[in-house]
N, C-alpha and C positions, 0 to 999 in steps of 0.2 A: 504494500500500500504506500502511496505517496504521502508525505507529511504535509500538513496544512501550513500555509504561510503564516509565520509567527509575527507578533508585533516586535518592532525594534525597540530595545531597551538599552540605552547607553549609560553605563554606570559612571562615566567620568563627567557627565554633563554639569553637575553642580561645581565640580572643581574648575572646569573651563570657565563657567560664568563668573566665579569668584576671581580667578586670575585676570579675566578680561576687565572687570569693573574696578580693579585696584590701580592706583597710579604706579609708575615704574618702580619707585623705591619700595612701596608696600608689596608690590608683586614679587620682588626678589625675596622678601621675608616670607611671604605666603607660600612660595614654591618650596622653601625650606631645603634647598639644594644649592650648592655653590654654582654660581653662574660662570660659564667658561670652564673648559676642561684642559688640564695639563696632560701632556703626553704620558708621563710616568704613572698617572692615576687612572687613565682611561680603562685599562684592562680590569682593574679592581672595581671601578664603578660599573662597568658593564656586567660584571659577575653579580653585583649586589642589586643593581637597578634594572638590568635587562637591556638588550640591544634592540635596535629598530628593525626587526625582521619578523615576518610571519613565520610561525612554526610549521615547517613542512615535515611531514612524516618521513622517517628514515626507512630504508628498505631493511626489513627484518628477515635476514637470510634463514634463520632457524624456523621462524614462523611460516615463511613461504614454503620451505622444504617440507615442513610438517604438513602444511596445508595441501600441497599437491599429493603427498603420500596418503592422506586420509580422504581423498576424493572418493565418492561412492564406488566407482569402478575399481580403483586401486585397493580399496578395503576388501571388496569381494574377491579380487585376485589374491590378495595377501592371505585371506582365510583359506582359499583353495590351495595355495602353495603350502601353507602350514599343514593342512590335511594330508597333502601328498607326502610331506616329510614324515609325518607320524605313521602313515601307512608303510613307508619304507623302513622306518626304525622299528616298528612294533610287529610288522607282519611279513612283508614280502622280501625285504633285504635285497631287492633287485636294483641294480645300478640304473636301469632305465627309468624307474620311478623317481630316483633322486635327481636324475637329469631333468625329468619333467618339472620337478619342483623348482630347480634353478632356472629353467626357461621361463617359468611364470614370474619369478622374482626379477628376472632380467627385463621382462615386459614392463613391470612396475617402474623400474629404474629408467628405462628408455622413455616411457610416456611422461613420467614425472620430471625427468631431466630436461626434456624439450620444453615442457610447459614452464618450468622454473627459469630456464635460460631466456625464453622470450619475454617473460615478465620482467626480468632483471634488465634486459636491454631497453625495454620501454621506460623503466624507472630512470635509467641513466640518461636517456634522451630528455625526459621531463626535467631532470636535475640541471642539465646543460641549458635548457630553456630558461630556467629561473635565473641562472647566472647571466644570460644574455640580456635580460630586461633590467638588471640593476644599474643604477646611475651613480655618478660621483658628484660631490658637492664641496663648496668652499666653506670651511668652518674656522672660527677664531681659535688660535693656538695659545692657550693659557687662561689665567683667571681674567675675568672681565669686570671693569669698573664702571658702574652705571652713572656715578656722579659726574664724571668728566670723561667723555670719549669724543674723539674726532674721527669722523668716518674715513678721512684720508689715512690716518694712522692705523685704523682698524684694517683697512685693505692691505696694508703692508705685512700684517701678521696672520694672513689667511693661509690655510693649507688644504689640500685635497683629501677627501675622505669618502669611502663608500657609504651609501645610504644605510646599509645594514649595520654600520659601525656607530651610528649616531646614538647618543644617550640623552636623557633628560638633563637640561642645563647647558647643552651645547649652544653656542651662538653661531648662527648660520647666515651667510650672505647669499641672497638670491636676486636674480635680475630677469628681465624679459626673456621668456622662453623656458624658464625652469619650471619643472613640476615639483611642487612642495613635497618633500619626502616624509614629513612628520608634522603633527599639529604644533603650531608655533604661536607665541605671543610676540607681536610686532613691537619693536622698540625704536625703530628708525624707518622712515619711508620717504621716498622721493618720487612724486608723480605716479603713485602706485595704483595699478588696476589688476585685479585677479579674476580670472574666469572660473566660476564655481559650477559650471554646467554639469560637470561629472557628478556633483552631489545634488544640485537643485533642479537641473534641467533647464535653467534660465540661460538664454543665449547671450544676454548682455553681461559684460564684465562689470564688476563692482569696485568702487574706490575703497581703499583700506588706509587706515591711519595708525599712529602709535597709541591713540586713545580711543575708547569707545564713546562716540558722541551721542548716538540715538538708538543703537541696537538693543532689542529687548530679549528676543529668544537667542539661544546659543548660536544658531546658524546665521543670525543677523549681526553677531558681534563684529564690529568694524576693525578691531585690532587683533583678530585671530585669523591666522592662515591655516586652512585645513589640509591635511594630507591628501594628495592626489588632485588638488586644484592647481591651476597654472597661472604663473605671473605673465601677463600679456603686455604690461607697460611698466616702466620705472624699475626701482630696485628697493630692497629692504634689508634690514637686519632683524632677525627673530631669534627668540630663545625657545628651544625645543621643550614642550611641556608634556607631551605624550609620545611614547614609542611603541612599536610593535602592535600587538592586538589592542592596546589602549587607545590608539588613534581612532577618531570618529569613523573614518572610512573603513578601517579594519573591523570595527564593530558591525558594520553592514556585511563585511565578509564573513564574520562569525555567524550572523543570521543566515547568510547564504549557505554556509556549511550544513545548517540544520535541514536544508532542503534535499539532502542526498536521497536518491531514489534507486530502486532496483531497475536496471536497464532491461529493455525488451530482449536483448541478447541473453542476459543472465536468466531471466524468467523462462525463456524458451528452452534454453539448455537444461535448466533444472527440471522442467516438465518431461523432456525427452529422457533424461537420466532416470527419473523416478519410474517412468513406465517400463524402461528396459530392465532395471534392477528387479522390479516386481515380477516381470515376465520370466526372467532368468531363474529367480528363486522358486517360482512356481514350476518350472520345467525340471529342475534338479531331482526332486523326489519321483516325478513321473518316469523319467529316464532310468533312475536308479532301480525302481521297483520292476519295471518291464524288463530291463536287462538282467536283473538278478533272477527273475523267474525263468527267463529264456535260457539262461546258462545252467539252470538246474537247482537253484535254491540252496546250495551248500555254502558253508562259511567262506571258502575261497572264491566261490562264484559271486557272493555278495561283495567281497573286497574288489574283485575285478569290475563288478557293476558300478561300485562307488567311484573307482578310478575313472571309468568310462564316463559316468554322469558328470563328474567334476571337470573332466577334459572338455566335454561338450559345452559346459557352462563357460569355460574359458574361451572357447572358440566363438561363443555368442557375444562376449563382452567387447564392445568397441573401446578398449582401454586407451587407445590413442586419440580418442575424440577431443579431449581438452588440448592435447599437444598439437593436433592437426589444426584446430581452430586458432590456437595462439600463433602458430606459424603463419597461417593464412592472414591473420590480422596484422602481424608484424610486417609481412611482405607488402600488404596493402598500405600500411603506414609509410613505408619507404617510398612506394610509388606515389602516394599523395604528396610527400615532401617535394618530389620533383615538380609537382604542380603548384608549389608554393602554399601548401596546406600542412600545418604542423599538428600532428595528433598527439595529445597528452595522455589519453587513456585508451588502451587498445580496444576495450569493449565497445567504445563508441563508434569504431569503424563499421561494425555491423549495424549499429543503430542508424548510421547514415543511409544504409540501404533500406531501412524501414520507414524513413521519414515520409509522411504524406501531408504534413502541414509545415509551412515555413512562415514564421512570424518575425517581423522586423519593424524598426522605426524607419520612417521615410528619409529623414534628413541625413545626408552623408552616405546613404546606401542607394536609394533610388534617385535622389537629387544631389546636386553638388552642395558642398558646405558653404556656398556663397549665394547671395541674393543680388539682384540687379534692379535699380530704379527704372521702372518701365515708363512711368509718366507722373505728372503732378497736376492736380486739378483744383480749381476754386469751387465755391458753392454752386456756381452756374455750370460746372463741369468743363471749364476751359483752362488751358495752360496760360501762364503769364510770366513775363520776365521778373516782375516783382516777387512772385511766389518762389521762383527759382533762386533768386538772390537770398531770400530768407532761409530756404533749405540749405543752401551752400554755406552761409554764414554760421548756421547752427552746427553743421557737420564739421567744418574746418576748425572750429574752436573747441571741439570735444577733446578731453584728455586722452581718450582711447581712440586713436585714429585707425587702429587695426581691426576694430570690431566689424562684423559683417554688414551692419546697416550703413555705417559711414563709408566702407569700401564700396558698397553697392551704389551709393550716391556719387562717389568720385569717379566711377566708371562712366557716368553720364554728364556730370556737372564739374566745371573747373573754374578757375579764377576769371576767365573771360566773361562769365555771366555777370560780373560786377561792373563791367565796362570801365575798368581802370579806376573806379572809385575806391578810396582807401577806407580801411576800417580799423578800429582799435578794440581789443577785448578788455572789458572793464571787470567782469566777474563771470563765474560759471558755476553751475551746479550739475555735476555728472550724474548719469543714470545710476539708480540703486533699486534694489528689489522692493523697497518699501514704497517709494513714490512712483516708480516706474515711468518717470519722465526725465528729460535732460534739457537744461536751460542754459542759455548764455545771455549776457548783457553786453551789447556792443555799441560803439559809436560809429554810425554809418550815415553818410550824407548829412553831416552836421546834426544828426539827431541820435539821441540815446534810445535804443529799442531793446526790449527783452524778446527773445525768440525761444519758444518752448516746443519741444517735440515729444510725442509719446503715444501710447496705445489709445485707441478710440474711446474705450470705456473710461479710462482714467482721465483723459484730457477733457472730456465733456463735463466732468465734475468740477473742473477749474475754469471753464469758459462761461463768460457772462454776456459776451457780445459776438456778433458775426458780421463779416464784411460781405455785403450784397451789392453788386454793381458799383464797387469802390466806395460804398457808403457804409459806415459802421452803425449798426442798429442793435438793440437788445435782442438776444436770442430767444426764440419762442418754442413752444411745443411742436409747432409745424416745422420749424427749422430742424429741430432735433429728429423728428420723424423722417424728414427727407434725407438727412445725413445717414440715419440708420438704414434706409432703403438703398442708398448709394453703396454703403459698406456691404450690404447683403448681395447686391448685384456684382460688385467687384470681387467679392469672395467666391461667388459661384464661378467667376471667370478664372479663379485660381490666384488672385492677387492678395498679398498681405498688405494691410492698410495701416498707416500711421497718420496722425493729425498734426498739423503745424499751426501754432497760434502765436500771437504777439501782444505786446503792450508798449506803447511809446510815451506813456505818461508816468513812468516810474524811474527812479534812480538806483533802485536795488531790485534784486530778483524777488518776485512775489509769486504766490501760488494761485491767487484768484484774480477775477476781473480781466481775464485774458480774452483776446479777440480771435475768433475762428478765422483762419486765413485760407485753409484748404487741406487737401489730403495727398499723401504720398502713396503711390502704388508700386509695390515691390513684387517681383516674380522670382521663383526658384527655377533654376534650369535643370533639366533632366540630364543625368549622366549619359555619356555616349554609349550606345549599344545596349542600354538597359531594356529597351523594348524587345530586342532580340533575345536577351537573356531570360526575360519573363516568359516569352513564348516557349523557350526551351523548358523552363520550369513546368509550365502547363503541359507541354508535350510528354513530360515524364510523370504526369499525373500527380503533381504536388500542388496542394491548395495554398495560395499565397494570401497572407493576411497582414495588413498594415496596422501596427499598434503605435499610436502617437499621442503626444500631448497637444498637438496642434488643433486649430479650429476645424469644424466639420467640413465647411465648404471648400477650404484650401486642400484638405486631404482628399476629398472626393474628386476635385478637379485634377489633382495629380494622378489619381487612380484611373480616371477616364483618359487622360493623356497617354498613360502607359498601356491603355487597352486591357486593363484588368477585366476578368470575366465577371459580368453582372455586379459592378461595384455597389455595395449596399452598406450604409453607414449607421453606426449607433454610437452614442456618447457613453462614457463610463457611468454617468448618472442614470441613464436609461437602462443600461444592462443590469446594474446592481440593485435596481428596484425590484427586479424579477426574482422568482423563486429559482432554486438550482435547476430543476427540470426545465423550466421555461428558458433559463439562460442557455442551457445546452442546446435547446431547439433553435433559438435565434442565432446562435453561433454557427449553425450549419450553413446559413446563407450570408450573414453579415461578415464582410471581409475588410471593412475600413472602420477601425475602432478608434475613436478620437477622445481627446481630453482625458487621458488616462494618467494616473499617477504611477510611479514605479511599482508600488504594491499591487495596484489594480492590474497592471500588466501581468504580474506573476499569477494573480488569481485567474486571469483569462487563460493563461497557459494551463493552469490546473484544470480548468473546465474543459478545455480542448482535449486534454489527455484522458479525462474521464468519459468524454463523448466518443462512443464507438471505438475506444482504445486507440485513439489517434496517437501517432508518434510525432512529436513536435520538436522542430529545431527553432532556436531563437538566436537572432543576430543582434549583438549590442556591443558597445565599447566604453560605456561610462560606469562609474561606481554605482550609480543608481540602477544599472542593469544587472547587478550581480545576483540578486535573488532570482530574477528571471532566467539568467544564464545557468544557474544551478538547478532550478526547477525543471527546465526543459530537458527532454531526452538527449538532445544535442545542443550544448551551449557553444556558440560561435562568437569569438571576438576577433577584432582586427589588430594587427601588430602595432598600429599607432594609437590604440586605445590605452586606457589607464592600466597600470601594472596589476591592480587588483581585479579588474575585469578579466584580464588575461589569466590571472590565477584562478578565477572562478570558472572560466570556460574550459571545455574539453577539447575544443578545436580552435586553432589560431590561423587566421588567413594573413598571409604576408602581403596580399593585395586585397583592398576593399572593393571587390568586383563580383557581381552576381554570376558572371561566367565561370569564375573559379569555384563558386558554390555548386554550380551545376555539375562541374567535373567531379566534385567531392561526392555528390549524391550518386552519380553514375558508378564511380569506383566502389562506393559502399555497397551498391547493389550487386556489382560483379563479385565482390568478396563474399557477400551473403549467399549468392547463388552457388559459388563453389563450395561453401560450407554445407549448404543444404544437399548438394550433389553427394558429397562424401557421406553424410548421415543417411540419406535415403538408400544409396547404392550399398553401403556397408551393411546396414540393417537388413536389406533385401537379400544380400549374399549370405549373411549369417542365418537368416530364416530358411533360405533354400538349403543350406548345409544341414541345419537341424532337422528339417523334414526328411532329407535323404538319410541321415543317420538313424532317425526313428524307424523309417521304413526298412532300412537294412537290418536293424536289430530284430525285427520280426521275421525278415526274409532269411537271413543267414544265421542259422542256429549254432554253427560250429566255429565261427570265427567272426572277428570284427571287420567292418568295411575299411577302417583305418585305425592304426594303433594310436593310443593316446599321445605318445610323444610325436607322432607324425602330425596329428592335429595341432599340437602346440607349435611345431615348427612351421606349419602352414600359416597359422595365425600370426606368428612372428613375421613371416614374409609379407603377409597382408598389411601389417602395421607399417613396415618400411615402405611398401609399395604405395600405400594411401597418402604418403607425404607428397606425392607428385600431383595430387589434386590442386595444390595451391598454385601450380603453374599453368593450369588449364585456361583456355580461352572461354569467353562467355558470349553466347549469341546475342546480338543487339536487340532482337525482338523479345528476348526474355527479361530485359531490364527496363521495359517501358512503364512498369507499374512498381510501386513500393513492395518490398518483400517482408513477409511476416512468418513467424514460427507457427506451425500447426502440428501438434503432436498426433492428432487423429489422422491427418493426411499422411504423416510419415509411416504410421502403423499400417494404414490401408495400402500405401505404396509397397511396403515390404511384403505384405501377404500376397498381393496380386503379382508383382514382378519377380518375387523370389522363387515362385514355382517354376520359372524357366530353368533356373540352375538345377532344381530337383529333377525336372524332366530330362535334362541332358545327362545328368549323372545316372539315372535309371536306364536310359538308352545305352549308355556306356557299359553298365553292368550286364545288360542283355548281350551286347556284342562280345565283350571279353569273356563273359561267363559261359554263354551258350555257343556263340559263333566261333570263339577261339578255344573253347574247351577247358577253360580254367576251372569251372565248377566241377567238371568230371575229374580233373587232376587233383583238386582239393579233396574230393570224396575218396580218391585212391591214396591220399596221403603223400602225394608227390612232393619232394623237397623243393621249397622256394615258390610253390604255386600261390600260397596265400600272400607272400610278400610281393609277388608280381601283380596280383590283383590289387593290393593296397597301393602299390606304386602308381598303377594306371589311374586309380581314383584320385590320388594325391595330385598328379600332374593334370588330369582332366579338370578337376575342380579349380585348380590354380589358373589354368588357361581360360576356363569358362568365366571366372571372375573378371579377368582382364578384358575379355571380349565384351562382357556386359557393361563394364565401365565405359567402353567406347559407345555402346548403344544407348545407355541410360543417361549419359552426360548431356544429352540434348533432346528436346521434344521433336525435332525434325528427324529426317532419315539420316542416320549417322554415316559419315564418310562422304555421302553424296551431297547432302544439303548443308551439313555442318561438319567442319573438320576440326579435330583436336589440335592442341599446340604440339609442336615438335618435342617439347620436353616431356609431355605426357606419353607420347608414342615411344620415345627412347626409353623412358622409365619402365613402361610395360614390357618392352622387348628384353630389357636387362633382367627384370625379375622372373620372367618366364625362363630365360636362359639360366638364371641362378637355380631355379627349381629343378631343371633338367640336370644341371651340374651336380647338385646334391645327391640325386638318385644314382649317379654313376661313380662319383669320386669316393675312394676309400680313404680313411676308415669311417667317414661320416655315414656312408650308405649302409654299412653293416651295423653300425651302432643303432641307427634308427630303423633297421630292418627293411631296407629297400632292396629290390631286385630289378635290374633293367627290364623294361617291358618288351614284349614281342615287337620286332621291327615293323611288322605289318600293322601293328596298332597305331604306329605313327602316321600311317596313311589314313587310317580310320579317324584319327584325331583331326586331320585336315577337314574331313567331311563334317565332323562334329562342330568345328569352328564355324563353318558356313551355316550349319543348322542353328547354332546358338545365335548367330547374327539375325537369321530370318525369324526365329521364334521370339527373340527379344524385340525386334521391330513390330511383330504382330501383337505381342503383349502390350507394347507401348501404345500402339494404335487403338487397341480395345480399351485400355485404361483411359485414354483421353476422350474417347467416345462416351464412355460411361460417366466419368467425373468432370469432364469439360475443362481439364487443366492437366499440367504435368507436375511440376514441383509446387 
């Protein structure tokens, strides 16, 4: 079950508020830690106070080794191996029984070793990734004196330090472009603007100072710089007040950790394992009793029957399943790395193949991270030079010239719109999250004028007048209604709107009695090739959903521009008024979900996952995306996102491009398909072998169709041979839909298609037994007759298994309509050759009681190969007719 999204509780909030609201001298006392760190005390203070690093789990070698050894298949094998040893020690004392036990233990070591190795490789790759994302910063070297410091002198005493080495009390120097590495109290600032979008979702940078002037809540503190936010303008000195998991951003990370879920891959594998274990345990007593009764019911007969039953159980166990899948995932991870996709968790590779819903925010993913001023209009809907001058003067005098809005204005307007008129900046009030407006007071054309820009809703609360046909009149309800209609019309066209207002009767910046001058219309540009990428996403039957905090009309217009299928929008408020069942229903059709908070996005993902067991991928890059990244089946972050977002994600894109995502989903489906191939074909082959052995136990009353040690050897060869599945090609038509585990389908597939192997073996028994006279020779007690019969069965079942791999690996006609990879073919030839070699080479052949078969049987085997191919294709055709699918 997936965990519910929990409420965020930040334990350091009161501490941060107290430190922010004290003056600098009192702050130092309140922190109660020496300010500034001397080199010789750093290690000691790190040990007592902690370092600025998130605690990443170490790879526990013993735990992992123990974990792979106690996997259900390995536990069952171990129990059988111990039983074989006890039989050897207490009863038979035959070397062949001891060899059988060691073969079983070797299978455990082989399967467990491969699984352990692949997991460790994945861990090392993940560890290297964490080192890649660590940055270095400039810190003050030595004790710091608050009472008298000169910034020029401070800069001469800075040294470079890794962010993980920071401790509480460090004095850090940051400038434009730096990502703040830990929560800090600002003690010096120069023209400082910080982008807090990764925490708040607000696109406008905010001014920060050394004193908190009007902030009330913790996130509004004007002298606190939060970890993972970015300095976009100016510089600062700050004292580190929190490190590691005590940082506010890291507390969100801790909340995200609580969203750990069981992946679709893990759930599917667990179901398959459970069904197989139950089936095998049920078969052991049946085979034991029937074999014991057939052999005569004496004590020695029951021992032989037990050995035979345990051997069949071993042959039915796909003990290499975890190792095969781990190898498959590791290979897929390497292939994805070439496509600039970094996989942090191997299990998620197969989840990529199951994804049928892709959720993402639109900004920076579907659209560019920039906006462009499309036009500016007054109340009458007309452009004017006067309005352009006001817009330019407000923009050029902002402290943060690098923010998206100002940059969008500068793409269209420049100093020429002033017609060489000079201006002087008298005062300014930068944008902040509380007022949500930006004002400047300038002297222009011999007149002092305040120019204020902001959101429509906020600005209309400060506007008392409106300019209509160059005449200033009091604003009325009719004026406000017309402005609202204009905003609605522009929003439907996809424009983001801001209002510009003025006041030429003030000498200071004021909030009220502003005159409405007009409106700015901004447009977001679609990224190149996004339309084509979205078409590909739809072609591969993935449902696309936009989850954004933006306005409904803007998001819908983007969706229509991108030609999303049936764009239907709902706001967060509309969705969460509904009951859970109703929410699940509306989410089937709604694909543009707007005005969502970060927690609401996570709840949407939770609802999507519970609806029809959808497998959801989420693409995000901010700290406020962490909960959603963890909650999604596949959390995807981009390499230029925050380090905490990358820590929460299971997949990192080195390019923020939907085309890269599409390649990831395709590769995931290819890997999933190869894994399902292995499981289906292996279980079908095991079922076919079991049916053959059961029939033979009733048919042959004087001997076994294959010796237990021969069965074990064959199973060992199967394990090695099955490793080649990871190199097989996948038909393009088989990956057009998301892949999901279905235990029922696997069992039905095995029962239906496994009978082909049984039928071929029975035909072989008739040919060698009656046609070549081996049954008669066995009845006469001719030396080596039983061994030759068992050898032909060993070779035939090995070859049949390889041919059926070729047939069942594709839903099309094998070899003619779908060809395997050269690695698969070479691997099959090698293992068939190895099987023949074992039956001829001494002393191995004599130890496992092989006798070279009749040379004419080799010609018969050629006919059986052709018959196997024909029967396999016929079985496949019938299965698809009845069940309307293959895997």
